[in-house]
Structures are given as C-alpha cells and as structure tokens.
C-alpha positions in Angstrom: -8.0 -35.2 20.2 -10.6 -32.4 19.7 -11.9 -32.0 16.2 -10.8 -28.3 16.0 -7.1 -28.9 16.8 -4.8 -28.5 13.8 -7.5 -27.1 11.5 -6.8 -23.5 12.1 -6.1 -22.1 8.7 -5.4 -18.5 9.8 -1.9 -17.3 9.0 0.3 -16.2 11.9 0.5 -12.4 11.8 4.1 -12.4 13.1 5.3 -14.8 10.4 3.5 -12.8 7.8 5.0 -9.5 9.0 8.4 -11.0 9.3 8.1 -12.4 5.7 7.0 -9.1 4.3 9.9 -7.3 6.1 12.5 -9.8 4.8 11.0 -9.5 1.3 11.2 -5.7 1.4 14.8 -5.8 2.8 15.9 -8.2 0.0 14.2 -6.0 -2.6 16.0 -2.9 -1.4 19.3 -4.7 -1.1 19.1 -6.2 -4.6 18.0 -2.9 -6.1 20.9 -1.0 -4.7 23.4 -3.8 -5.6 22.2 -4.3 -9.2 21.0 -0.8 -9.9 23.3 1.6 -7.9 22.1 4.6 -9.8 18.8 4.4 -7.9 20.5 6.2 -5.0 21.3 9.2 -7.2 19.6 12.6 -6.4 18.0 12.5 -9.8 15.6 9.7 -8.6 14.7 11.2 -5.2 11.1 12.0 -6.3 10.6 8.4 -7.5 12.0 7.0 -4.3 9.8 9.3 -2.2 6.7 8.5 -4.3 7.3 4.7 -4.0 8.0 4.9 -0.3 5.0 7.0 0.6 2.7 5.2 -1.8 3.6 1.8 -0.3 2.9 3.3 3.1 -0.5 4.6 2.0 -1.6 1.3 0.5 -0.4 -0.6 3.6 -2.6 1.7 5.7 -5.6 1.1 3.3 -5.1 -2.7 3.3 -4.7 -2.7 7.1 -7.9 -0.6 7.4 -9.8 -3.4 5.6 -8.1 -6.2 7.5 -10.3 -9.2 7.4 -12.6 -7.7 4.7 -10.0 -8.2 1.9 -11.9 -11.3 0.8 -14.6 -9.1 -0.8 -14.4 -10.0 -4.5 -14.4 -6.4 -5.7 -12.0 -5.1 -3.1 -8.8 -5.8 -5.1 -10.1 -4.2 -8.3 -11.2 -1.2 -6.4 -7.8 -0.9 -4.8 -6.1 -1.3 -8.2 -8.2 1.5 -9.7 -7.4 3.7 -6.8 -3.7 2.9 -7.2 -3.7 3.8 -10.9 -5.5 7.1 -10.2 -3.1 7.8 -7.3 0.0 7.1 -9.5 -1.3 9.2 -12.5 -2.2 12.1 -10.2 1.2 12.2 -8.5 3.0 11.8 -11.9 1.0 14.6 -13.5 1.6 16.9 -10.5 5.3 16.3 -10.4 5.6 16.6 -14.2 3.5 19.8 -14.5 4.1 21.6 -11.2 7.3 20.4 -9.7 8.8 18.2 -7.1 7.2 17.4 -3.7 8.9 17.4 -0.3 8.3 14.4 2.0 6.0 16.4 4.2 3.9 17.3 1.1 3.7 13.6 0.3 2.5 12.8 3.8 -0.1 15.6 3.7 -1.5 14.6 0.3 -1.6 11.0 1.3 -3.5 11.8 4.5 -6.0 13.9 2.6 -6.2 11.3 -0.1 -7.1 8.5 2.3 -10.6 9.9 2.9 -11.8 9.7 -0.7 -10.0 6.4 -1.1 -11.9 4.8 1.8 -15.2 6.2 0.4 -14.4 5.0 -3.1 -13.3 1.5 -2.0 -16.4 1.2 0.2 -18.7 2.3 -2.6 -17.1 0.4 -5.4 -16.5 -2.9 -3.5 -19.6 -2.4 -1.4 -17.6 -3.3 1.7 -19.7 -3.0 4.9 -18.3 -1.2 7.8 -19.4 -4.0 10.1 -16.9 -6.8 10.3 -15.2 -9.4 12.4 -12.3 -7.1 13.5 
C-alpha cells in the first residue's frame, strides 16, 4: 500500500457545505420554534442585517479560501465584523431603515476596503495555492 493513501487530512468540501447547510437550517428552525416573535415585522431590519452580513462574511472567507491559516486573519476578520456591525447599527439608529437592495449595495462597496484591510492587517499575500 502506498505511503500517501489514507493520510489525506483535507476536509471534503461537500461534507463541509452540507454540514453548514444543515446547521443553518436547524438554527433557523429552532429560532422560529422557540422565538416566534422573530418573524414579526418589528425585527425585519435585524433579520436583513444578519442575512446580508452572513452572506458578506461568507464571501470574504471564501475569497481567502486556503489562506485562512494565517494567524492574524481571524483577528482581522473579527475587527472588520465589529466595525461592520457598529456602522450598520449607527446608520439604522440615526438615519433609518435600509431596504434589501441598499444592504446589497453597501455590502458590495464595503467589500473593497474589507479586502484591503484584511490583507494589510493580516499581511496575507495575494499568491496562494488556490
């Protein structure tokens, strides 16, 4: 038997994606069963913010793919997440609600400085094994 058989430690991307999907589905189901008021119109901005923020961070994590092992990547992403959350909260509290298209546009525009900041703070090189 060759020495490299059975030593592949890479996670299967299909199993990982399926696991994330099942986890999210369970989280949504549990939140609507245990906290039915989450579906009220009063919390629409919060639901939109969470949905579009999760989508933005999935895009950022996907952008860095195999470079997530850089030690300062996760603190950089956490700092950006805090700035992102505070910025949206202040805008919604001071100016008013956002429509889904505005969330998408702000997220798309916000991605450019996010990538620059993460690259600078974590010193992640653009070259990689992707």
